[in-house]
N, C-alpha and C positions, 0 to 999 in steps of 0.2 A: 504494500500500500504506500502510495506517495505521501511524503510528509506535507507537501503543499496542499493536498486534499484534506489531510487531517486538520490543518489550520482553518480550513473552511468549515469543517465539522465543529470545531471549537466555537466558531462564530455562531453556527446554528444553535449550539447548546446555550450560549450566552443570551441570544435573542429569544429563544424558547423559554428560558427561565424568567426573564423579565416580563414577557407577555402573559404567561399562564400562572405565575406565582401570585399575582395580584388577586386572583380568584380565591386562592387558599388563605391569604392573610387579610382578606377584606374585613372580617369581624374585628381583627386586631387594629387595623387602621381606623375603623369606625370608633372603637372604644378609646383609643389614644387621643383622637381629635375631638371626641364628644360630638360626633355627627351621626346621622342615620346611615343605615346600610345602603339605601338607594343613592344617597349623596356620595358616599364613598365609592359606590359603583361607577360614578361618572369618571373616576380615574381610569377605569378599564376603557371607557369610551374615548377618553383623551388620548390614550396610547394608540387605539385603532385609528383615530383621526390623524394622529401624527404619521402613521404608516401611509395612509391614503395621500396625505399632502406631500410627504417626504419622498415617496418612491420615485415619481417622475422628476420632482424638483432637485433632489440630490444627484440623480443620474445626469440631469441636464447641466447642473452647475459644475460637475466634475468631469465633463466629457473630454476636456483637453488633456487630462492627466492619464498616466499609465494606470492600468487596472490595479496593480499591486499597491500603488500609492493611494488610490481611491479607497481600497479596502482598509488600509491602515488608518487613514483619516476618518472613515466612518466608524471604526471601532473605538478610536480615541474619543470621538464625539459621543458615542454611545456610553462609554465609561464615565465621561465627565457629567453628562446629564443624569445618569443613574445615581452617581454620587451626590449631585446637587439635590436630586429627588429625596434621597435618604436623609439629607441634612435640612431640608426645607422646614421651617418652623410653623407654617400655617397652610391652610387648605388652598388658598389661591396660588401660592408658590408651588405647592405640590402638583396642582393641576397643570400649571405652565410647564414645569420641568418634566412631568410625565408625558405631556404632548411632545415636547422637544426630544425626549428620549426615544420616541417612536419614529422620528424622522429618518434615522439611518437604516431602519429595519428592512424596508422593501428594497432600497438601493443595494444593500449588502447582498441580499439573496439574489437580486436581479443581476448585479455585476458578477457575483460569485458563481451563478449558474453558467454564465458565458465563459468565465475563466475555467471552471471545472470541465466544461465540454472541450475546451482547447487543450487542457492538460491530459485528457483521457487517452487511453490507448485506442487504436482503431477498432470500431465496432462496439465500444463500451462508453459512449458519451453519456447516455441516460443513466448508466450505473454510477458514473462519476458525479453527476448532478445529484443523484439519490444519496450519495455518501455525504454531501453537504447537508441535505435535509435530514439525514440521520441524527444530526445534532438536536433537532426539534424533538425527535422521539426519545432520545437519551434524556433530554430535559424533563419530559413528562414522566419517564420511568424513575429517574434518580434525582435530578436537580430540583424539580418542583416540590416533591415530597420532603426533601431535606430542608429546602428553603422555607417551606411552610412550617416544619417542625421548629426551626430556629425562630421564626416569626411568632409562633404561639408561645414558646417557652422562654425566649430571651427578648428579642425585639425585631419587629418587621423592618426597621431601619437597617439593622445589621444584615438582614437577608439581602437587601438591595445594595449595600456596600460590597457584599460578596459578589453580586452580579457585576458591579462596576470593576472589581478585581479581575473577573473572568474576561471582561472586555479588554482590559489592558494586556492580559496574557495572550488573548487572540491577536491583538495588534502586534505583539512581539513575535508570535509564531509566524504570522504572515510576513513580517519583515525578514525573519531568519530563513524561512523555508520556501516562500513563494518566489518563483523566478520572475524576472522582468520580461514579460512577453512582448514580442514585436507586433506593431500595428494592432494594439489591443485597446485603442480608444477611438472614439468617434470625433472627428476633427471639428466639425462645425454643425450648426443647428439645422441646416437644410437637409443633408442626408440623415441626420439624427432623427428628424421628425417625419422622414419620408415613409416610414413603415405605417404611420397612422393614416396614410392616404389609401391603404389597402383594406378592402372589406374583410379579408381573411383575418387580419389582426384584430379587428373589432369583434368578429365572430368568436375568436378564441377567448377574448376578454369576456364575452358573453357566456361562454362555457364555464369559465372560472367563476364569474360572479353568480350566475344562476345555478349552474350544475352542482358546484361544490357547496352551495347553500344547503343541500341535503345533509351534508356532514354536520353542519352547525345546528340545523333543526333537531338533530338527534343528540349531539353531545351537550348542547346547552341545557337540556332538560333530563339528562341521564340520571341525576341524583333523585329527583322525585319519582321518576319511572321505576327506579330500583327500590326505593323505600315504600312508595304508595301502591305500586302494582305488583312488583315481584316480592314485596314484603321482606327485604333485607333490613338488617339493623343499620342505623345511620353510621355507626362506626365501621361498617363494611365498605363504605364508599371509597375510601383510600385504596383498599385492595382492588376494588372494581376498576378504578381509574388506572391502576398499574396494569391490569389485564388489558384494558383498552390501549394503554401505551405500548405494551408488548406487541399487540396486534398492529399498531401503527408502525412500529419498528420493522416488523416482518414484511408488512405490505409495502413500505417505502423501498426496501431492497428488491422485492419481487417486481414492483412496478418498473424500476429501472431496467431490470433484465428483460422484461416483456417488451418494453419500448424499443430496446436495441434489437430484439429478435423479430418483432412483428410490425414495427413502425409506431411512432407516437400517436397518430390519429386512430388507428385500429385499436390500440391499447386503451386510449382514453374512452372511446365509444363503448368497448366491451366492459370496462370497469364501471362506467356509469350505469350500464344495464345491471351489473352486479350490485351496485348501490341501491338501485330501485328494488331489486329482489330482496336484498338484505333488510332494508327498512320495513318492507311489507311483512317479512317473516318475523322481525322483532315485534311488530304490532300484534301479531297473532299469538306468539309464544311468551309474551312478557310476564305471564303469571307463573311460569315454570322456571325455578331458580337455575337449575343446571343448564337448561337450554339457553336461558338468558345470558349466562356467563359465556357460553360458547359463542353466541351471536355477538356479544360485546367484542370479543377478540376478532371475529370475522369482519364485523362492520368497521372496526378501527383499521384493520388491514386494508380493506377495499378503499376506505376514505383516503388513506395516505399513499396508497399505490398509484393514485392518479396524479400526484404532484409532479414527479419527474417527467412523465410523458407529456403533460401540458407545458412544462417549461421547454422541453425540446421542440414541441410543436410551435411554440412562439419563437424560439431562437431560429428555427428553420424558415419561418414565415417572414421574419423581420431582418432579412439580410441587409447589412450596412448600418443598422441601428438596433442591434440585438440587445445592448445593455439597457437602454431606456425602455424598450418594449418589454423586456423581461422584468424590469422593475415595475412597470405598469401592471403586469400580471399579478405581482404581489399585492399591489394596491387593490386590484379587483377581488382578490381572495379575501381581503379584509372587509370589503363591501359585502361579499358573500357571507362572511361571519355575521355581520349586522343584519342582513336580509333574512338569513335562515333563522336566527334567534328571534327576530321580530315576528316573522310570519308564523313560526312554530308556536309562539306564545298566544297567538290570536284564538285558535280553537280551545286552548286551555282556559283562557279568559271567558270563552263562551260556554264553558261547562262540559266540554266534550271529552275530558279526561287526559291523562298523561301519555296515552298511546297516540293521541291525535297528531302530535308533531311528526310522527313517523310518516303519516300520509302526506303531510305538507312537504317533508323532505323528499319523499318518493316522487311527488309532482315536480319539484324543482330539478331533481336529477333527470326526470323524463324530458323536461325542457332543455336541459344541457345536452342530452343525447340527440334530441331533434336538431339542435344547432350543429352537432358533429355531422349529421346527415346533410345539412345545408352546405357545410364546408366541402364534403365529399362531392356534392353535386357541381361544384365549381371546378370542373375537371381540368381546365387549362392550367390554372395556377397550381392546383393541388398536385399535379404530377411532379412539380419541383418540391412541393412541401412534403410529400409522402410518396415516394417512388413505387412502393409496393401496392398491389391491388388490395383494397380493403373489403373484407367479407364480414358483414355484421350478422351474427347468428342470434336467434332468440334463445 
């Protein structure tokens, strides 16, 4: 395994910890600041907003620099703002620094995905991209539980100082291990933005925003699903989330291999079909504990398996402006986060129960699958995007 790719994995771990750890320490933040849980929850939204704003903005502002230097700068920025967040004395400063800490997120993954694909061995580009996103899965399995434990038993501020430290370690690892690639930056705004003139790029963004909303319709309400429908004890949720994280880790690696073997478009389409089926199965078997645990692993695997194929789909579609387009895909994924959580909550509010978000998620995944068919229908450009014939099976 190349050390340069390990440095990207460290970045994924750092970003995953700061994004998901806030959910775990939310009650601690609420208690220490004497604010309500919903008010503290706005800090989650602040980070997501920072990702959406920062993904194209950071990629655009840094386009004249080498990718290695961009990645170092982004992680230093990430470390500084997380440290400032941990030290902020009041809610307003916490909100501002939390938003600012989200700015490097999408750009790091976007630029990192392009770099990983260029560092990969022939025929293993998607697997290299998946290795970077493996950091997110490691964060969910190990980093977030440890950070949450520290936040509960010592201080949530200490948890985020540790995240800042990981950011600095990542910056040092990139500086030491990442080669300076030739012609790895987009020179001016005209070619950089040219990808957004292509309908295919917007369709891929649509797949990311709508299709992956199925994941967030499920994961956002997994705790009440498990406690109220499957009747697990509340102290079992940590274990269940680790099961989901293990599934995500397995799926992330499998998705990269499938994309290299069968093409990004075919893999994305088939995995969205798998997501539809998985969510519908979860809604039916949610009362059965053993089956629910099994489907938690499977659903997590399918959800994360689609990440690397979609990144490669975007990189292939956006020739000449891969970094900003790939970063925009990260922004769209965060919009999918908000969309899935919001739409998934509507039927619960209407009294339809905690299995109802699964149907919303299945519908979103279906819309994403339909968009992949539209992409396929545009045969002229798609032959460049996806050279192999795509066979979509039921």
